[in-house]
C-alpha positions, -999 to 999 in steps of 0.1 A, spaced: -670 164 -492 -635 169 -513 -606 155 -503 -586 180 -485 -622 184 -465 -622 146 -457 -578 146 -445 -585 177 -427 -617 158 -404 -595 125 -406 -565 144 -389 -583 162 -363 -600 131 -355 -565 116 -354 -549 145 -330 -583 140 -308 -577 102 -306 -541 108 -296 -547 140 -273 -574 113 -261 -551 84 -255 -519 108 -241 -541 128 -217 -523 116 -184 -490 121 -201 -500 156 -210 -515 163 -179 -480 155 -161 -459 180 -180 -485 202 -173 -480 199 -135 -442 194 -140 -439 230 -160 -458 244 -126 -446 219 -100 -419 247 -85 -439 278 -92 -442 298 -63 -486 295 -51 -478 260 -60 -448 245 -49 -456 238 -10 -490 218 -18 -474 198 -47 -444 187 -23 -467 174 -4 -489 157 -31 -467 142 -55 -485 113 -65 -514 139 -76 -489 146 -107 -466 114 -111 -471 78 -112 -463 60 -81 -465 27 -59 -475 28 -27 -459 9 0 -482 -15 24 -487 2 54 -467 -14 82 -482 -38 108 -460 -30 136 -459 8 129 -440 21 168 -449 59 178 -410 80 181 -410 86 221 -412 118 235 -386 137 256 -384 176 270 -394 200 247 -366 215 232 -365 257 224 -336 265 193 -308 289 195 -329 321 181 -309 323 145 -328 288 138 -364 306 136 -353 330 113 -337 300 89 -368 282 92 -385 315 78 -358 327 53 -356 290 37 -395 282 33 -391 254 61 -422 235 57 -416 208 87 -387 205 114 -383 174 138 -358 177 160 -347 142 178 -320 139 205 -310 111 223 -338 89 203 -362 110 218 -385 139 198 -379 169 214 -383 197 186 -413 189 160 -431 217 139 -449 225 106 -453 254 90 -471 266 55 -502 246 62 -487 211 61 -488 188 89 -473 157 105 -491 132 81 -480 147 53 -461 130 28 -434 147 14 -409 141 -13 -375 140 -5 -357 145 -36 -319 136 -33 -327 127 -1 -338 92 -15 -301 82 -24 -293 76 13 -321 54 19 -310 33 -13 -275 31 -2 -289 16 32 -311 -8 13 -276 -18 -6 -258 -27 27 -288 -47 37 -286 -65 4 -247 -67 0 -247 -83 34 -272 -112 25 -248 -125 -3 -272 -114 -31 -245 -85 -44 -203 -100 -39 -188 -69 -42 -192 -33 -43 -159 -39 -67 -178 -54 -92 -188 -39 -123 -225 -30 -128 -229 -52 -158 -225 -82 -136 -260 -78 -121 -273 -51 -151 -259 -66 -184 -276 -40 -202 -259 -15 -196 -226 -30 -218 -231 -7 -247 -232 24 -224 -207 50 -204 -213 25 -178 -200 -7 -190 -162 -4 -171 -175 11 -138 -176 -4 -111 -200 -5 -81 -184 12 -58 -181 40 -91 -217 50 -90 -219 45 -48 -197 74 -53 -207 94 -79 -180 86 -98 -187 69 -128 -170 95 -150 -203 98 -170 -211 122 -190 -243 141 -176 -258 177 -177 -275 181 -136 -283 217 -145 -318 222 -132 -326 257 -148 -316 242 -181 -347 230 -206 -327 206 -226 -304 194 -193 -301 157 -189 -314 158 -159 -342 178 -174 -347 154 -200 -347 123 -175 -376 147 -161 -395 147 -187 -392 109 -199 -408 104 -158 -437 128 -168 -446 111 -194 -442 73 -180 -412 65 -202 -383 37 -192 -356 47 -168 -340 19 -176 -340 30 -213 -333 66 -205 -297 47 -184 -292 26 -215 -290 56 -235 -266 75 -213 -232 68 -238 -209 99 -229 -182 95 -206 -167 129 -192 -136 110 -172 -123 74 -166 -146 57 -135 -132 59 -101 -114 92 -116 -131 115 -98 -166 123 -79 -193 145 -102 -228 149 -88 -245 131 -111 -282 116 -101 -286 89 -129 -257 72 -109 -280 61 -84 -304 47 -106 -276 22 -120 -277 14 -84 -310 2 -83 -307 -18 -112 -282 -34 -94 -301 -44 -67 -326 -54 -88 -307 -76 -112 -287 -92 -85 -325 -102 -60 -349 -105 -93 -373 -80 -70 -385 -42 -72 -367 -16 -49 -407 -6 -38 -411 -45 -22 -370 -45 -9 -372 -12 10 -404 -26 27 -391 -55 37 -358 -50 44 -364 -8 57 -394 5 62 -411 -23 84 -381 -29 104 -384 4 115 -419 4 120 -427 38 100 -459 56 111 -473 62 78 -464 42 48 -446 61 23 -448 56 -15 -420 64 -46 -430 79 -79 -424 53 -109 -417 55 -144 -441 40 -173 -431 5 -162 -433 11 -123 -403 9 -114 -388 29 -82 -378 67 -90 -347 64 -65 -329 90 -69 -353 113 -61 -390 97 -58 -391 89 -23 -420 105 -2 -419 98 36 -435 118 63 -406 143 83 -411 127 115 -401 89 98 -370 109 81 -358 113 114 -365 77 120 -345 64 95 -314 89 106 -318 73 141 -315 44 130 -282 55 110 -269 73 145 -274 40 162 -250 24 136 -274 5 116 -300 -3 149 -336 -1 156 -355 -11 187 -328 -41 194 -327 -51 157 -296 -46 136 -315 -35 102 -285 -23 81 -250 -38 89 -229 -11 113 -193 -14 87 -215 -4 66 -232 27 80 -194 38 86 -184 29 56 -208 44 32 -210 80 56 -171 81 56 -157 103 34 -141 84 5 -151 97 -30 -120 118 -47 -138 151 -46 -114 187 -49 -103 197 -15 -124 231 -13 -158 206 -20 -181 191 3 -169 153 9 -189 121 -4 -191 86 10 -219 62 -6 -248 86 -13 -244 106 18 -227 137 22 -197 152 46 -192 186 46 -164 206 50 -164 212 91 -177 178 103 -166 157 125 -164 115 127 -198 108 127 -216 138 115 -230 137 80 -262 144 60 -290 127 34 -299 162 14 -320 168 -17 -330 200 -39 -348 230 -25 -341 222 11 -343 184 18 -323 170 44 -318 143 74 -286 158 94 -271 132 114 -247 141 145 -240 105 161 -217 125 189 -243 147 203 -266 117 192 -288 146 175 -310 137 148 -328 166 123 -350 161 92 -365 188 73 -386 193 45 -389 224 25 -401 245 -1 -368 265 -10 -365 283 -43 -335 300 -33 -321 264 -26 -292 269 -54 -279 306 -41 -241 312 -34 -242 302 9 -272 284 8 -261 250 15 -233 259 40 -259 282 60 -282 248 63 -252 229 74 -242 251 100 -273 257 111 -279 222 122 -243 221 135 -258 249 159 -291 232 168 -270 199 179 -246 217 199 -276 237 217 -290 202 226 -259 188 239 -269 190 277 -308 188 273 -330 166 287 -298 160 312 -302 165 353 -276 193 368 -251 178 389 -257 192 424 
């Protein structure tokens, strides 16, 4: 056997060993490339733990079914909207009672579905609890007080309030359609089992001064998670279970997608049933209360859902990881994620709407506004639902 043949065999053997060692990571990359395919997206969005690493939250020992009210009929345009937006699940609560629930495209009530950026609003609620308990002194503290490893990054001068408001000033390309964008590089880190903390520490470029303006940057939410972990010495999965999930009595134990170190993908990796998302929304509608217990401080509910970030006059408004669309009144706000994931809260009419979708056209002009309006129309149609007529 000549030297070239020996080298070739060694090379092939080495590549084979590498492929065997990395087969899980390569498999995840393959799945990621097909994650949003038209023929796979619905199934994938209900089975994300078959694609990514994940961390299952413990089941609640005291799950409480939602109360059921009189079944509601939605306004006619809502049914066309369900079809147009490829909605896979829709749950509506009125006065805390389940009045509409339906599932589409072969999905069902027990599916644990990817929330995408709706996950950010869950983390905001958890932050409010941790803040009230005293582990974090103030939202005006620098993030480096609790995550000192960020000292050499673009976050070195950012406060917690800055990242809560997506106003860190970080230069970050959030273009989901560009292969080499920052958001897609981050996705590949997750798929390959890399470190999200490590990725955060690589962010060194700024586009603005912290607090100067709101610019949607998903990695800001990961920084909030780093702050919480640094302040408490506990993981987000454990904290969310103890502080939010268990007190809410969620019917199905959710799970987080994680990086290779088991760190929760807090900016978009929480998977819940649609019904339990509605339950979370109802708690927010009730000022942070559930079943007679104050879960999230009421002042945090108010502060986090009030438009406070520096947005342009014609842009959707933002609080602390919650959205307040133009035309919404005080007490109307929502959590939202890509591909049509929403929790809409209307404290005026006491209506909560939770929806999961597989809407591949979610980025098209007018789609987000269409969603925001249909939620208002559904809520308005339920204004007198369940009330007895005055004789």
